[in-house]
C-alpha positions in Angstrom: 113.0 130.9 111.0 110.5 130.5 107.9 107.5 127.6 107.8 109.5 126.7 104.8 112.6 126.3 106.8 114.3 128.7 105.0 116.9 131.1 107.4 115.7 134.9 106.6 118.9 136.7 105.7 121.0 133.8 104.6 122.8 133.9 101.5 122.2 130.3 100.1 118.8 130.8 101.3 118.2 134.0 99.6 119.9 132.5 96.3 117.6 129.8 96.6 114.2 131.6 96.7 114.9 133.6 94.3 115.2 130.9 91.7 112.8 128.9 93.1 110.1 131.8 94.0 111.4 135.1 92.3 109.2 137.9 94.1 109.3 140.0 91.2 108.1 137.1 88.8 105.3 138.2 86.5 103.1 135.4 85.2 102.9 135.2 81.1 99.9 136.1 79.4 98.0 132.8 79.1 97.6 131.0 75.7 93.9 130.1 74.1 94.5 126.9 75.4 97.5 124.7 76.5 98.4 121.3 75.9 99.1 120.6 79.6 98.6 122.3 82.2 100.2 121.3 85.7 99.3 122.3 89.3 102.6 121.7 91.6 106.4 122.0 91.2 107.8 119.1 92.6 109.5 116.6 90.9 106.6 114.7 88.8 105.1 118.5 88.1 108.6 119.4 86.4 109.3 116.0 84.9 106.0 116.2 83.3 105.9 120.0 82.4 109.5 119.4 80.8 109.1 116.4 79.4 106.0 117.8 77.6 107.2 121.1 76.6 110.1 119.4 74.9 108.1 117.4 72.3 106.6 120.4 71.5 103.6 120.9 73.5 102.4 123.6 75.0 102.8 123.8 79.1 101.3 125.8 81.7 103.3 125.0 85.0 101.4 126.1 88.6 103.2 126.2 91.7 101.7 128.4 94.9 105.0 127.6 97.0 108.3 127.1 96.1 109.4 125.0 92.9 110.9 122.3 93.4 108.6 120.9 95.8 109.8 118.9 99.1 112.1 116.9 97.7 114.7 120.2 97.0 113.6 122.4 100.1 113.0 119.6 102.6 113.3 116.3 102.1 116.1 114.7 99.7 118.2 117.0 99.2 118.8 119.0 102.6 118.3 115.1 104.6 121.4 113.6 102.6 123.1 116.8 103.2 122.8 116.3 106.6 123.1 112.6 107.1 126.7 113.3 105.2 127.7 115.1 107.8 126.2 112.7 110.3 128.3 110.5 108.6 131.5 111.6 108.2 131.1 112.5 111.8 130.4 109.3 112.8 133.0 107.1 110.7 135.9 109.4 112.2 134.8 108.8 115.5 134.9 105.0 114.5 138.0 104.6 112.8 139.6 103.2 115.5 138.9 100.2 114.6 140.9 100.3 112.0 143.8 101.6 113.6 143.1 105.5 112.8 142.1 107.5 115.7 141.1 111.5 114.9 139.3 114.0 117.2 136.1 114.9 116.5 134.7 118.4 116.7 131.1 119.3 115.0 130.4 122.8 114.2 126.8 122.9 113.7 126.1 126.3 111.8 128.8 125.4 109.4 127.9 122.0 108.1 123.7 123.7 107.9 125.6 126.4 105.7 126.7 124.0 103.7 123.4 122.3 103.9 121.4 125.4 102.2 124.5 126.1 100.2 124.7 122.7 98.5 120.6 123.5 98.0 121.4 126.6 96.9 123.6 125.4 93.5 120.5 122.5 93.0 117.8 124.9 92.9 118.6 126.0 89.0 117.9 123.1 87.6 114.1 123.3 89.5 114.0 127.4 88.8 111.5 129.5 87.2 114.0 130.6 84.5 115.1 127.5 83.7 111.6 126.5 82.6 110.6 129.5 81.3 113.6 129.0 79.1 112.3 125.2 77.8 109.2 126.7 76.4 106.8 126.5 79.9 104.4 129.3 81.0 105.4 129.3 84.9 102.8 130.4 86.8 103.3 131.4 90.5 100.1 131.3 92.2 97.2 129.4 93.7 96.0 127.3 91.3 92.6 125.6 91.4 90.0 123.9 88.6 87.1 125.8 88.0 85.5 123.6 85.4 86.2 120.5 83.5 89.1 122.0 81.4 90.1 125.5 83.0 92.8 126.4 85.7 92.4 129.6 87.5 95.6 131.2 88.7 96.6 135.1 89.7 93.2 135.9 87.6 94.2 134.3 85.0 92.2 131.4 83.6 93.7 128.1 82.0 92.1 126.3 79.5 93.7 122.7 78.7 93.5 119.2 76.9 95.1 117.5 79.3 95.7 118.1 83.1 98.0 116.8 86.1 97.5 117.2 89.7 100.8 117.0 91.4 100.6 119.0 94.1 102.3 116.4 96.7 101.9 116.4 100.0 103.4 117.9 103.0 104.0 116.2 107.2 101.0 114.8 108.7 100.6 116.7 112.0 98.6 114.8 114.9 96.1 115.8 117.1 98.0 116.0 120.2 96.9 117.9 123.2 99.5 120.4 124.0 101.7 120.3 120.7 100.8 123.5 119.2 101.3 125.3 122.2 104.2 123.4 122.9 105.9 124.1 119.2 107.5 120.9 117.5 109.4 120.8 113.7 108.7 118.5 111.4 111.2 118.0 107.6 109.7 121.2 106.6 111.6 123.6 109.7 114.4 121.1 111.1 116.5 122.2 108.4 116.5 125.9 109.3 118.1 125.1 112.7 121.1 127.3 113.1 122.2 125.9 116.7 122.2 122.0 117.4 120.4 121.4 120.1 121.1 119.5 123.3 118.1 117.0 123.4 115.4 115.7 120.9 112.0 114.0 120.7 111.4 112.3 118.5 108.2 110.6 117.7 107.6 108.4 114.5 109.4 105.4 113.8 109.3 105.7 109.9 111.8 106.1 107.6 112.1 110.2 108.0 112.4 109.7 111.9 114.7 107.4 111.5 117.1 109.2 109.6 117.0 112.5 111.4 116.9 111.1 114.8 120.6 109.1 114.3 121.9 112.0 112.1 121.1 114.8 115.7 122.4 111.3 118.0 125.7 111.7 115.9 125.9 115.1 115.6 126.1 115.0 119.4 122.0 115.6 120.7 121.1 113.1 123.1 118.0 111.8 121.0 115.1 109.9 122.0 112.6 108.1 119.5 109.1 106.8 120.4 108.1 104.4 117.4 104.9 102.9 117.3 104.4 99.6 116.6 108.5 99.3 116.1 111.3 101.0 113.9 110.1 100.4 110.0 107.0 99.0 110.5 106.6 98.0 107.3 110.3 97.1 106.4 111.4 93.4 107.2 111.6 92.6 110.8 115.7 91.2 110.7 115.9 94.5 108.8 114.6 96.9 111.4 116.2 94.9 114.0 119.6 95.2 112.7 118.8 99.1 112.2 117.6 98.7 116.3 120.3 97.2 117.4 122.8 99.9 115.7 120.4 102.9 117.5 121.2 101.1 120.9 124.7 100.8 120.2 124.6 104.8 119.3 123.2 105.7 122.5 119.8 106.2 120.8 116.8 106.2 123.4 114.4 103.9 121.6 110.7 103.7 123.1 109.3 101.1 120.7 105.4 100.2 121.4 105.8 104.5 122.3 102.2 106.1 121.7 102.2 109.8 122.2 99.4 111.0 124.0 100.3 114.8 125.1 103.2 117.5 125.1 103.4 120.5 126.8 106.1 123.0 127.4 107.7 123.3 130.6 111.1 125.2 132.3 112.4 125.9 128.2 111.7 121.5 127.1 109.2 119.9 124.9 107.6 116.8 128.0 106.0 114.4 125.7 103.8 112.7 127.8 103.2 108.6 126.0 101.7 105.0 127.1 103.4 101.7 125.7 101.4 99.6 124.0 99.6 97.0 126.3 99.5 99.3 129.5 96.2 101.2 130.1 98.1 104.4 132.5 99.6 107.7 131.0 102.4 107.1 133.4 105.7 108.3 131.6 106.9 110.9 130.2 110.3 111.9 128.0 111.6 115.3 127.6 113.8 117.2 124.8 114.7 120.8 124.0 113.0 120.2 120.7 110.6 117.8 119.2 110.3 117.0 115.7 106.9 115.1 114.6 107.6 112.3 112.3 104.3 110.4 111.6 103.0 110.5 108.5 102.3 112.3 105.2 98.8 114.2 104.2 98.3 115.3 100.6 97.8 118.4 98.9 94.2 118.8 97.6 92.8 121.2 99.9 91.5 124.0 97.9 91.9 122.0 94.6 88.2 122.8 93.1 88.2 119.1 92.8 84.4 119.1 92.4 84.7 121.9 89.2 86.4 119.5 87.2 84.6 116.5 88.3 87.1 114.6 90.2 86.3 112.3 92.6 87.9 111.4 96.1 88.0 107.7 97.4 88.9 107.1 101.2 90.4 111.3 101.3 92.8 110.0 97.7 92.5 110.5 94.6 90.2 108.2 92.9 92.5 106.8 90.1 92.3 104.2 87.3 95.2 102.2 86.8 96.9 104.0 84.6 96.6 107.3 87.1 93.4 109.3 84.8 90.8 110.8 87.8 87.5 110.6 87.1 87.8 113.5 84.9 89.6 111.5 81.6 91.1 114.9 81.1 92.7 114.7 84.5 95.6 112.9 85.9 97.4 112.4 88.9 101.0 111.8 89.6 103.6 111.4 92.5 102.4 112.1 96.1 99.4 113.0 94.8 98.5 109.6 93.5 98.5 108.4 96.8 101.0 105.8 95.8 104.7 105.6 96.7 105.8 108.5 97.6 109.2 109.2 96.8 111.2 111.5 94.2 111.4 108.6 91.6 108.3 107.3 92.1 107.2 110.8 91.1 109.4 111.0 88.2 108.2 107.6 87.1 104.7 108.7 87.3 105.2 111.6 85.5 106.8 109.9 82.2 103.6 107.0 82.3 101.5 109.8 82.5 102.6 111.8 79.5 102.7 108.5 77.8 99.2 107.6 78.6 97.5 110.8 78.2 98.9 111.9 75.1 100.6 109.0 73.1 97.9 106.7 73.4 99.9 104.4 76.5 98.6 101.5 78.2 101.0 101.9 81.0 99.6 100.9 84.6 101.2 102.3 87.5 101.4 99.0 89.5 103.5 97.7 86.6 106.3 99.5 87.7 108.8 98.6 89.8 109.4 100.9 92.5 113.0 100.5 94.9 112.7 102.7 98.3 115.8 103.1 101.0 115.7 104.8 104.3 119.4 106.1 104.5 120.0 105.5 108.2 123.4 103.3 108.9 122.9 100.8 107.6 120.5 101.2 104.9 117.5 99.4 104.5 116.4 98.9 101.5 113.1 96.7 99.9 112.2 95.9 96.5 109.1 93.9 95.7 107.3 92.1 98.9 109.3 91.0 102.0 108.7 87.9 102.9 106.2 88.7 105.8 103.9 90.5 102.8 104.3 88.0 100.7 103.0 85.2 103.1 100.2 87.5 104.5 99.0 87.3 100.7 99.2 83.6 101.2 102.0 82.5 98.9 104.8 79.8 100.0 107.6 81.1 99.8 111.7 80.4 100.2 113.9 82.7 101.5 117.9 83.1 100.3 119.8 85.2 102.7 123.8 86.3 102.1 125.6 87.6 104.9 127.8 90.8 103.8 130.3 89.6 106.7 130.5 86.5 105.1 131.6 88.4 101.5 135.7 89.4 101.3 134.6 93.3 100.8 132.2 92.9 103.9 135.0 91.2 105.5 138.1 93.5 105.8 135.3 96.8 105.9 133.8 94.9 108.7 130.7 95.4 107.3 126.8 94.1 108.6 123.4 94.1 107.3 122.6 90.7 104.5 120.7 90.7 101.1 117.7 88.3 100.7 116.2 87.9 98.0 111.5 86.3 98.8 111.2 83.6 96.2 108.1 81.9 95.4 108.5 78.6 96.2 108.9 75.4 93.9 110.8 77.9 91.4 113.0 80.8 91.3 110.4 83.7 90.5 112.2 86.8 92.5 109.2 88.2 94.5 111.4 90.5 96.4 115.0 91.4 97.8 116.2 93.0 101.1 119.1 94.6 101.5 120.4 96.0 104.5 123.6 97.7 105.1 126.3 100.0 103.4 125.4 101.4 100.4 121.9 99.0 100.1 120.6 102.1 98.1 122.6 101.7 95.4 122.3 98.2 95.9 118.8 98.5 95.0 119.0 99.7 91.6 120.7 96.5 90.3 118.0 94.1 92.3 115.0 96.6 90.5 116.9 96.3 87.1 116.6 92.5 87.7 113.4 92.3 88.7 112.3 94.2 85.8 113.8 92.1 83.3 114.7 88.5 84.0 113.3 88.0 87.7 115.1 84.6 88.0 117.5 83.9 90.6 119.1 80.9 89.0 119.8 83.6 85.9 122.1 85.7 88.5 124.4 83.0 89.2 125.9 83.2 85.9 126.7 87.0 85.8 129.6 88.3 86.5 130.8 90.7 89.3 133.8 93.1 90.0 135.7 91.2 92.9 135.6 92.6 95.7 132.3 93.7 96.1 129.1 93.6 98.4 127.4 93.4 95.2 128.7 90.0 94.8 126.3 88.9 97.3 123.7 88.7 93.9 126.1 86.4 92.6 126.2 83.9 95.6 122.1 84.4 95.9 122.4 83.1 92.7 124.3 80.2 93.5 122.8 79.5 96.8 119.4 78.5 94.7 121.5 76.3 92.0 122.5 74.1 94.9 118.8 73.5 95.8 118.5 71.8 92.5 120.9 69.4 93.0 119.2 66.5 94.7 120.6 63.3 96.0 119.3 61.4 92.9 120.7 64.1 90.3 123.8 64.1 92.4 124.4 60.5 92.1 123.8 60.5 88.6 126.9 63.1 88.3 129.6 61.1 90.3 128.5 57.6 87.8 129.0 60.3 84.9 132.5 61.2 86.3 133.5 57.3 87.3 133.2 56.8 83.5 136.3 58.9 82.6 138.1 57.6 85.8 
């Protein structure tokens, strides 16, 4: 297994590499000057390069690894392929509640082969050849700034009018004693597995840790999760509680408030020592055949020659203005490198915003973007805007309106759990955030994002017609719940007198 999580000799991974990092690739002769040089061939860099080239700009794209970035290779695409297989196995086992009974056998090598095939099938969209066909000069190699308007790559010097830093991020590896010696996986290597581990220890209770923990449990592994301070600490507490309940029901051994302190290899297993919050001594251990570390992300900013370009850092991140411009006004950042939301859809939005700002006198601000997020566990957990706790932490007085999916007709017939909640500024119907937990929460979050980017008034939802029966009806019910609060006792009495006039 390679460091990138590709399987040596696998036909799909060979096809993938030929598309996104062809060994026989010859870098083009540089243009005298480029309108745009993009460092990084992940989602942000690819969108920026394709967009600028489509407008007629001379564009150079520089990538030192695999085009497509984390999303294609070790993130969104392979993880959702794995989750789809795990969900199919779980739903088949759980079908007895509908009177449907089935025996489930998981063929792990086959489902991983499908994962690699799907990844390779999607790779042409991100391939070097495709971007060359779009008119982009693709340079494969490590790029670095050598001046305020120059980038060096593979012995060539690229001059530019504007440049984008879109170098993405990587899995954070904590400084745990014994970790390197014992061996471990991150999201960058776990998709190279060809055999299902009997047992898996996951250090980290964020989105990546939760998604992969549940997937491997559903596929048949014994799974232990060490989460500190709790599962999904950024998310609404009630939402995290529903996921916690699902984990326990599915047999995941969950240790919240657990801090890993060391790792050792013993009898072929990874033994993780940990302490619980409130306890002073390290008296506990868990063990598993494999260890997955999912403790956050680190920005890829090393070796870029930032000093030569006049780009300053602040707290380990690029110092950016609200329009994503660095301290060198020629150079912008987008995607993970911008240090904000680390999602593919946020990277896409950043790239489009930066193109407008860099070339068309745009004044778009990253802080004005409405960016939903979703953890694709079961139940899915999605958020747009502020949670109730975040709003209150900012000193805002808020009210929350909540609809349980089980109270909708579609939710009742399908046995759906979860809820839809709107947080509004007290005394108004101005929505500050939506929390969605349950089936298809990520899909429903798209409607919430459109709503917040347009009307943003909870009362408006009461007038929107949704198809029946769907979980999306919950939005209309939220609007109705708010409208009921406007019917004060005095107003109700006035209506009664009005109707009495016509009897």
